[in-house]
C-alpha positions in Angstrom: -25.7 12.6 37.4 -22.8 10.3 38.1 -19.3 11.7 37.9 -16.0 9.7 38.8 -12.7 11.6 39.0 -9.6 9.2 39.0 -6.1 10.2 40.4 -3.0 8.9 41.7 -1.2 7.3 38.8 2.3 7.7 37.6 5.3 6.0 36.5 6.7 3.1 39.1 9.3 0.5 38.7 8.3 -3.3 38.6 7.9 -4.4 42.1 6.9 -0.8 43.3 3.6 0.2 44.9 0.8 3.0 44.0 -2.6 4.0 45.4 -5.2 5.1 43.3 -8.1 7.5 44.1 -11.6 7.8 42.8 -13.9 10.7 43.9 -17.3 9.9 43.1 -20.6 11.8 43.0 -24.1 10.8 42.4 -23.2 7.4 44.0 -24.0 6.1 47.5 -21.7 3.4 48.1 -23.8 1.2 50.3 -26.5 0.9 47.6 -24.0 0.3 44.6 -21.3 -2.1 43.9 -18.1 -0.2 42.7 -15.1 -1.4 40.8 -11.8 -0.6 39.3 -11.2 -1.2 35.6 -8.4 -0.8 33.6 -7.5 -0.8 29.8 -4.1 -1.7 28.4 -3.0 -0.4 24.9 -4.5 -2.9 22.3 -6.8 -4.6 25.0 -10.2 -4.3 26.0 -11.3 -2.9 29.4 -11.4 -5.3 32.3 -12.7 -5.3 35.8 -9.9 -6.0 38.2 -11.4 -5.2 41.6 -14.8 -5.0 42.9 -16.4 -3.7 46.1 -19.8 -4.9 46.9 -22.4 -2.5 48.2 -21.9 -4.4 51.7 -18.0 -3.5 51.4 -17.0 -6.9 50.3 -14.1 -7.1 47.9 -13.4 -9.5 44.9 -10.4 -9.4 42.5 -9.2 -10.7 39.1 -6.8 -13.4 39.6 -4.2 -11.4 37.9 -4.1 -8.9 40.6 -5.4 -11.1 43.7 -3.0 -10.8 46.6 -1.2 -7.5 45.2 -4.1 -5.0 44.8 -6.6 -3.9 47.6 -9.8 -2.0 46.9 -11.6 0.1 49.8 -13.7 3.0 50.0 -14.4 6.0 52.5 -18.1 6.6 52.4 -17.9 9.8 54.4 -15.6 11.3 51.7 -17.4 9.4 48.9 -13.9 8.2 47.6 -12.8 4.8 46.7 -9.2 3.7 46.5 -7.0 1.0 45.0 -3.7 0.2 46.8 -1.6 -1.4 44.2 1.6 -3.7 45.5 4.3 -5.7 43.6 3.6 -3.9 40.5 4.3 -5.6 37.1 4.7 -4.4 33.5 1.6 -6.0 32.6 -0.2 -3.8 35.1 0.4 -0.8 32.8 -2.9 0.4 31.7 -5.4 3.5 32.1 -7.3 2.7 35.3 -11.0 3.9 35.7 -13.4 3.8 38.4 -17.4 3.0 38.0 -20.2 1.0 39.2 -20.4 -2.8 38.9 -21.7 -3.6 36.3 -20.3 -0.3 34.5 -22.5 2.7 33.7 -21.5 3.6 30.2 -22.4 7.2 30.6 -20.2 7.5 33.8 -16.5 6.9 32.7 -14.1 9.3 33.8 -10.8 10.2 32.3 -9.1 7.7 34.1 -5.4 7.7 35.5 -2.4 6.3 33.8 -0.4 3.5 35.5 3.0 2.9 33.7 5.2 0.0 35.3 8.6 0.1 33.6 12.2 0.0 34.6 
């Protein structure tokens, strides 16, 4: 079974920074593309950052240059470094494979960017 546990969210002011963590089980990173998704109130879930099985990152334009996705294969943990946060980054953030395994969504972690 694939299991994801997201953590690290919280309340931050615009321009602030935050790092999210995803503890993954049942996944071997070098064999799977992984990603961070987010869902804002009233909107569909979207993929914002992707890390290929080879470790190559890609980003949605809205976060490019501000977010950085990375992984620690030894710990089976994935990270999302978020900088220069904007109110529109407010969402519940999830990790999953890319494309997503619909049976493997975790609870997500709430990120709220507000002054």
